[in-house]
TIBA-997524 format. One record per atom (N, C-alpha, C): residue number from 0; residue in three letters; atom name; y, x, z. Coordinates in Angstrom, 2 decimals, always signed. Example, Ala and Ser with C-alpha at 12.3 -4.5 7.8 and 13.67 -1.06 7.14 Angstrom:
2
+-----+-----+----+---------+---------+---------+
!   k !   r !  a !   north !    east !      up !
+-----+-----+----+---------+---------+---------+
!   0 ! ala !  N !   -5.69 !  +13.19 !   +7.80 !
!   0 ! ala ! CA !   -4.50 !  +12.30 !   +7.80 !
!   0 ! ala !  C !   -3.30 !  +13.20 !   +7.80 !
!   1 ! ser !  N !   -2.25 !  +12.85 !   +7.08 !
!   1 ! ser ! CA !   -1.06 !  +13.67 !   +7.14 !
!   1 ! ser !  C !   +0.03 !  +12.90 !   +7.87 !
+-----+-----+----+---------+---------+---------+
END
This chain:
68
+-----+-----+----+---------+---------+---------+
!   k !   r !  a !   north !    east !      up !
+-----+-----+----+---------+---------+---------+
!   0 ! met !  N ! +208.40 !  +43.23 !  -84.38 !
!   0 ! met ! CA ! +209.49 !  +43.84 !  -83.82 !
!   0 ! met !  C ! +209.62 !  +43.85 !  -82.42 !
!   1 ! thr !  N ! +209.73 !  +44.93 !  -81.64 !
!   1 ! thr ! CA ! +209.80 !  +45.19 !  -80.19 !
!   1 ! thr !  C ! +211.00 !  +44.58 !  -79.78 !
!   2 ! thr !  N ! +211.08 !  +43.83 !  -78.78 !
!   2 ! thr ! CA ! +212.25 !  +43.29 !  -78.16 !
!   2 ! thr !  C ! +212.54 !  +44.01 !  -76.95 !
!   3 ! thr !  N ! +213.62 !  +43.65 !  -76.53 !
!   3 ! thr ! CA ! +214.25 !  +44.41 !  -75.32 !
!   3 ! thr !  C ! +213.40 !  +44.06 !  -74.22 !
!   4 ! lys !  N ! +213.16 !  +42.76 !  -73.89 !
!   4 ! lys ! CA ! +212.18 !  +42.54 !  -72.80 !
!   4 ! lys !  C ! +210.84 !  +43.40 !  -72.94 !
!   5 ! asp !  N ! +210.31 !  +43.46 !  -73.92 !
!   5 ! asp ! CA ! +209.01 !  +44.22 !  -74.20 !
!   5 ! asp !  C ! +209.43 !  +45.83 !  -73.89 !
!   6 ! leu !  N ! +210.30 !  +46.28 !  -74.19 !
!   6 ! leu ! CA ! +210.75 !  +47.65 !  -73.87 !
!   6 ! leu !  C ! +210.84 !  +47.88 !  -72.42 !
!   7 ! leu !  N ! +211.45 !  +46.92 !  -71.80 !
!   7 ! leu ! CA ! +211.56 !  +46.99 !  -70.25 !
!   7 ! leu !  C ! +210.26 !  +46.82 !  -69.60 !
!   8 ! ala !  N ! +209.47 !  +46.13 !  -70.08 !
!   8 ! ala ! CA ! +208.03 !  +45.93 !  -69.39 !
!   8 ! ala !  C ! +207.29 !  +47.24 !  -69.55 !
!   9 ! arg !  N ! +207.47 !  +47.88 !  -70.76 !
!   9 ! arg ! CA ! +206.88 !  +49.11 !  -70.99 !
!   9 ! arg !  C ! +207.44 !  +50.31 !  -70.04 !
!  10 ! tyr !  N ! +208.81 !  +50.27 !  -69.83 !
!  10 ! tyr ! CA ! +209.38 !  +51.28 !  -68.98 !
!  10 ! tyr !  C ! +208.94 !  +51.04 !  -67.58 !
!  11 ! arg !  N ! +208.77 !  +49.79 !  -67.15 !
!  11 ! arg ! CA ! +208.34 !  +49.65 !  -65.95 !
!  11 ! arg !  C ! +206.83 !  +49.97 !  -65.60 !
!  12 ! ala !  N ! +205.91 !  +49.77 !  -66.69 !
!  12 ! ala ! CA ! +204.66 !  +50.31 !  -66.66 !
!  12 ! ala !  C ! +204.65 !  +51.79 !  -66.50 !
!  13 ! leu !  N ! +205.64 !  +52.55 !  -67.16 !
!  13 ! leu ! CA ! +205.52 !  +53.93 !  -67.18 !
!  13 ! leu !  C ! +206.00 !  +54.40 !  -65.84 !
!  14 ! val !  N ! +206.95 !  +53.70 !  -65.09 !
!  14 ! val ! CA ! +207.34 !  +53.86 !  -63.61 !
!  14 ! val !  C ! +206.12 !  +53.87 !  -62.82 !
!  15 ! arg !  N ! +205.28 !  +52.69 !  -63.04 !
!  15 ! arg ! CA ! +204.14 !  +52.53 !  -62.22 !
!  15 ! arg !  C ! +203.13 !  +53.64 !  -62.37 !
!  16 ! trp !  N ! +202.93 !  +53.95 !  -63.76 !
!  16 ! trp ! CA ! +202.03 !  +55.15 !  -63.91 !
!  16 ! trp !  C ! +202.38 !  +56.32 !  -63.33 !
!  17 ! val !  N ! +203.56 !  +56.76 !  -63.42 !
!  17 ! val ! CA ! +204.08 !  +57.95 !  -62.76 !
!  17 ! val !  C ! +204.04 !  +57.98 !  -61.25 !
!  18 ! glu !  N ! +204.32 !  +56.84 !  -60.71 !
!  18 ! glu ! CA ! +204.14 !  +56.70 !  -59.28 !
!  18 ! glu !  C ! +202.69 !  +56.88 !  -58.79 !
!  19 ! gln !  N ! +201.81 !  +56.07 !  -59.47 !
!  19 ! gln ! CA ! +200.38 !  +56.25 !  -59.10 !
!  19 ! gln !  C ! +199.80 !  +57.74 !  -59.31 !
!  20 ! lys !  N ! +200.29 !  +58.37 !  -60.30 !
!  20 ! lys ! CA ! +199.79 !  +59.66 !  -60.60 !
!  20 ! lys !  C ! +200.33 !  +60.80 !  -59.63 !
!  21 ! arg !  N ! +201.60 !  +60.38 !  -59.12 !
!  21 ! arg ! CA ! +202.30 !  +61.31 !  -58.31 !
!  21 ! arg !  C ! +201.48 !  +61.11 !  -56.90 !
!  22 ! ala !  N ! +201.31 !  +60.00 !  -56.48 !
!  22 ! ala ! CA ! +200.44 !  +59.66 !  -55.20 !
!  22 ! ala !  C ! +199.03 !  +60.27 !  -55.20 !
!  23 ! arg !  N ! +198.34 !  +60.24 !  -56.35 !
!  23 ! arg ! CA ! +197.01 !  +60.85 !  -56.43 !
!  23 ! arg !  C ! +197.28 !  +62.42 !  -56.44 !
!  24 ! leu !  N ! +198.16 !  +63.04 !  -57.03 !
!  24 ! leu ! CA ! +198.48 !  +64.42 !  -56.97 !
!  24 ! leu !  C ! +198.75 !  +64.84 !  -55.60 !
!  25 ! glu !  N ! +199.46 !  +64.12 !  -54.89 !
!  25 ! glu ! CA ! +199.81 !  +64.46 !  -53.45 !
!  25 ! glu !  C ! +198.50 !  +64.45 !  -52.69 !
!  26 ! arg !  N ! +197.76 !  +63.27 !  -52.96 !
!  26 ! arg ! CA ! +196.52 !  +63.29 !  -52.15 !
!  26 ! arg !  C ! +195.38 !  +64.42 !  -52.36 !
!  27 ! thr !  N ! +195.27 !  +64.63 !  -53.74 !
!  27 ! thr ! CA ! +194.20 !  +65.58 !  -54.06 !
!  27 ! thr !  C ! +194.60 !  +66.98 !  -54.24 !
!  28 ! gly !  N ! +196.10 !  +67.18 !  -54.30 !
!  28 ! gly ! CA ! +196.60 !  +68.58 !  -54.67 !
!  28 ! gly !  C ! +196.08 !  +69.01 !  -55.89 !
!  29 ! gly !  N ! +195.94 !  +68.17 !  -56.96 !
!  29 ! gly ! CA ! +195.47 !  +68.50 !  -58.29 !
!  29 ! gly !  C ! +196.61 !  +69.10 !  -59.02 !
!  30 ! arg !  N ! +196.19 !  +69.68 !  -60.19 !
!  30 ! arg ! CA ! +197.23 !  +70.31 !  -61.18 !
!  30 ! arg !  C ! +197.89 !  +69.24 !  -61.93 !
!  31 ! lys !  N ! +199.27 !  +69.29 !  -62.11 !
!  31 ! lys ! CA ! +200.10 !  +68.51 !  -62.88 !
!  31 ! lys !  C ! +199.94 !  +68.60 !  -64.43 !
!  32 ! ser !  N ! +199.50 !  +67.55 !  -65.04 !
!  32 ! ser ! CA ! +199.53 !  +67.58 !  -66.45 !
!  32 ! ser !  C ! +200.81 !  +67.66 !  -67.25 !
!  33 ! gln !  N ! +200.78 !  +68.17 !  -68.45 !
!  33 ! gln ! CA ! +201.97 !  +68.17 !  -69.24 !
!  33 ! gln !  C ! +202.54 !  +66.69 !  -69.42 !
!  34 ! arg !  N ! +201.66 !  +65.77 !  -69.61 !
!  34 ! arg ! CA ! +201.95 !  +64.48 !  -69.85 !
!  34 ! arg !  C ! +202.67 !  +63.96 !  -68.66 !
!  35 ! tyr !  N ! +202.22 !  +64.16 !  -67.48 !
!  35 ! tyr ! CA ! +202.73 !  +63.66 !  -66.19 !
!  35 ! tyr !  C ! +204.08 !  +64.36 !  -66.10 !
!  36 ! leu !  N ! +204.26 !  +65.56 !  -66.32 !
!  36 ! leu ! CA ! +205.50 !  +66.31 !  -66.03 !
!  36 ! leu !  C ! +206.66 !  +65.72 !  -66.97 !
!  37 ! arg !  N ! +206.25 !  +65.53 !  -68.31 !
!  37 ! arg ! CA ! +207.12 !  +65.00 !  -69.35 !
!  37 ! arg !  C ! +207.58 !  +63.58 !  -68.93 !
!  38 ! arg !  N ! +206.53 !  +62.74 !  -68.46 !
!  38 ! arg ! CA ! +207.02 !  +61.35 !  -68.15 !
!  38 ! arg !  C ! +207.97 !  +61.35 !  -66.85 !
!  39 ! ala !  N ! +207.58 !  +62.11 !  -65.87 !
!  39 ! ala ! CA ! +208.26 !  +62.16 !  -64.68 !
!  39 ! ala !  C ! +209.78 !  +62.68 !  -64.91 !
!  40 ! arg !  N ! +209.83 !  +63.67 !  -65.79 !
!  40 ! arg ! CA ! +211.18 !  +64.11 !  -66.11 !
!  40 ! arg !  C ! +212.01 !  +63.07 !  -66.90 !
!  41 ! leu !  N ! +211.33 !  +62.28 !  -67.72 !
!  41 ! leu ! CA ! +212.20 !  +61.11 !  -68.42 !
!  41 ! leu !  C ! +212.55 !  +60.15 !  -67.52 !
!  42 ! leu !  N ! +211.81 !  +59.85 !  -66.61 !
!  42 ! leu ! CA ! +212.16 !  +58.95 !  -65.53 !
!  42 ! leu !  C ! +213.34 !  +59.42 !  -64.59 !
!  43 ! leu !  N ! +213.29 !  +60.68 !  -64.18 !
!  43 ! leu ! CA ! +214.44 !  +61.22 !  -63.45 !
!  43 ! leu !  C ! +215.74 !  +61.16 !  -64.38 !
!  44 ! glu !  N ! +215.66 !  +61.51 !  -65.52 !
!  44 ! glu ! CA ! +216.85 !  +61.62 !  -66.41 !
!  44 ! glu !  C ! +217.33 !  +60.17 !  -67.02 !
!  45 ! val !  N ! +216.50 !  +59.13 !  -66.99 !
!  45 ! val ! CA ! +216.81 !  +57.96 !  -67.64 !
!  45 ! val !  C ! +216.46 !  +56.81 !  -66.64 !
!  46 ! asp !  N ! +217.45 !  +56.20 !  -65.68 !
!  46 ! asp ! CA ! +217.11 !  +55.20 !  -64.75 !
!  46 ! asp !  C ! +216.98 !  +53.93 !  -65.44 !
!  47 ! glu !  N ! +216.48 !  +52.93 !  -64.93 !
!  47 ! glu ! CA ! +216.21 !  +51.72 !  -65.49 !
!  47 ! glu !  C ! +217.48 !  +50.99 !  -66.20 !
!  48 ! leu !  N ! +218.55 !  +51.01 !  -65.43 !
!  48 ! leu ! CA ! +219.88 !  +50.45 !  -65.91 !
!  48 ! leu !  C ! +220.31 !  +51.14 !  -67.33 !
!  49 ! thr !  N ! +220.31 !  +52.35 !  -67.33 !
!  49 ! thr ! CA ! +220.49 !  +53.24 !  -68.49 !
!  49 ! thr !  C ! +219.43 !  +52.80 !  -69.74 !
!  50 ! phe !  N ! +218.25 !  +52.64 !  -69.35 !
!  50 ! phe ! CA ! +217.34 !  +52.36 !  -70.32 !
!  50 ! phe !  C ! +217.45 !  +50.95 !  -70.88 !
!  51 ! lys !  N ! +217.92 !  +50.06 !  -69.90 !
!  51 ! lys ! CA ! +218.10 !  +48.61 !  -70.39 !
!  51 ! lys !  C ! +219.32 !  +48.61 !  -71.28 !
!  52 ! glu !  N ! +220.40 !  +49.41 !  -70.99 !
!  52 ! glu ! CA ! +221.57 !  +49.39 !  -71.82 !
!  52 ! glu !  C ! +221.27 !  +49.93 !  -73.17 !
!  53 ! leu !  N ! +220.54 !  +51.07 !  -73.21 !
!  53 ! leu ! CA ! +220.20 !  +51.67 !  -74.38 !
!  53 ! leu !  C ! +219.37 !  +50.70 !  -75.28 !
!  54 ! ala !  N ! +218.44 !  +50.09 !  -74.62 !
!  54 ! ala ! CA ! +217.62 !  +49.17 !  -75.45 !
!  54 ! ala !  C ! +218.42 !  +47.89 !  -76.01 !
!  55 ! arg !  N ! +219.35 !  +47.49 !  -75.25 !
!  55 ! arg ! CA ! +220.19 !  +46.43 !  -75.80 !
!  55 ! arg !  C ! +221.11 !  +46.87 !  -76.88 !
!  56 ! glu !  N ! +221.51 !  +47.91 !  -76.87 !
!  56 ! glu ! CA ! +222.49 !  +48.47 !  -77.87 !
!  56 ! glu !  C ! +221.61 !  +48.85 !  -79.10 !
!  57 ! leu !  N ! +220.41 !  +49.44 !  -79.02 !
!  57 ! leu ! CA ! +219.49 !  +49.57 !  -80.06 !
!  57 ! leu !  C ! +219.09 !  +48.28 !  -80.91 !
!  58 ! asp !  N ! +218.85 !  +47.25 !  -80.15 !
!  58 ! asp ! CA ! +218.49 !  +46.00 !  -80.48 !
!  58 ! asp !  C ! +219.74 !  +45.34 !  -81.32 !
!  59 ! ala !  N ! +221.02 !  +45.56 !  -80.70 !
!  59 ! ala ! CA ! +222.06 !  +44.89 !  -81.49 !
!  59 ! ala !  C ! +222.45 !  +45.78 !  -82.69 !
!  60 ! val !  N ! +222.24 !  +47.10 !  -82.75 !
!  60 ! val ! CA ! +222.36 !  +47.83 !  -83.97 !
!  60 ! val !  C ! +221.45 !  +47.37 !  -85.17 !
!  61 ! ser !  N ! +220.12 !  +47.14 !  -84.62 !
!  61 ! ser ! CA ! +219.18 !  +46.94 !  -85.58 !
!  61 ! ser !  C ! +219.33 !  +45.49 !  -86.28 !
!  62 ! arg !  N ! +219.99 !  +44.69 !  -85.55 !
!  62 ! arg ! CA ! +220.17 !  +43.25 !  -86.10 !
!  62 ! arg !  C ! +221.31 !  +43.16 !  -86.94 !
!  63 ! arg !  N ! +222.20 !  +44.20 !  -86.83 !
!  63 ! arg ! CA ! +223.44 !  +44.09 !  -87.80 !
!  63 ! arg !  C ! +223.07 !  +44.21 !  -89.27 !
!  64 ! arg !  N ! +223.88 !  +43.60 !  -89.98 !
!  64 ! arg ! CA ! +223.67 !  +43.53 !  -91.55 !
!  64 ! arg !  C ! +224.22 !  +44.99 !  -92.06 !
!  65 ! pro !  N ! +223.56 !  +45.47 !  -92.96 !
!  65 ! pro ! CA ! +223.89 !  +46.85 !  -93.46 !
!  65 ! pro !  C ! +225.23 !  +46.57 !  -94.33 !
!  66 ! arg !  N ! +226.16 !  +47.61 !  -94.37 !
!  66 ! arg ! CA ! +227.16 !  +47.39 !  -95.14 !
!  66 ! arg !  C ! +226.89 !  +47.92 !  -96.56 !
!  67 ! arg !  N ! +227.85 !  +47.43 !  -97.40 !
!  67 ! arg ! CA ! +227.71 !  +47.64 !  -98.85 !
!  67 ! arg !  C ! +228.82 !  +48.37 !  -99.32 !
+-----+-----+----+---------+---------+---------+
END
């Protein structure tokens, strides 16, 4: 099972990937891929604090016992 800590590490890795790709695109003037555009948009729409809260809530919901 993925923990909140793991999810935050993956989020930060995604932020680094987008930053590196953005810098490379600015230097080379290359064409933006769909993957880059999608990931960059996600990071614009979901900041780290929001992502952290969402991950915490999802973790809490997944740990609850099902109702009978």
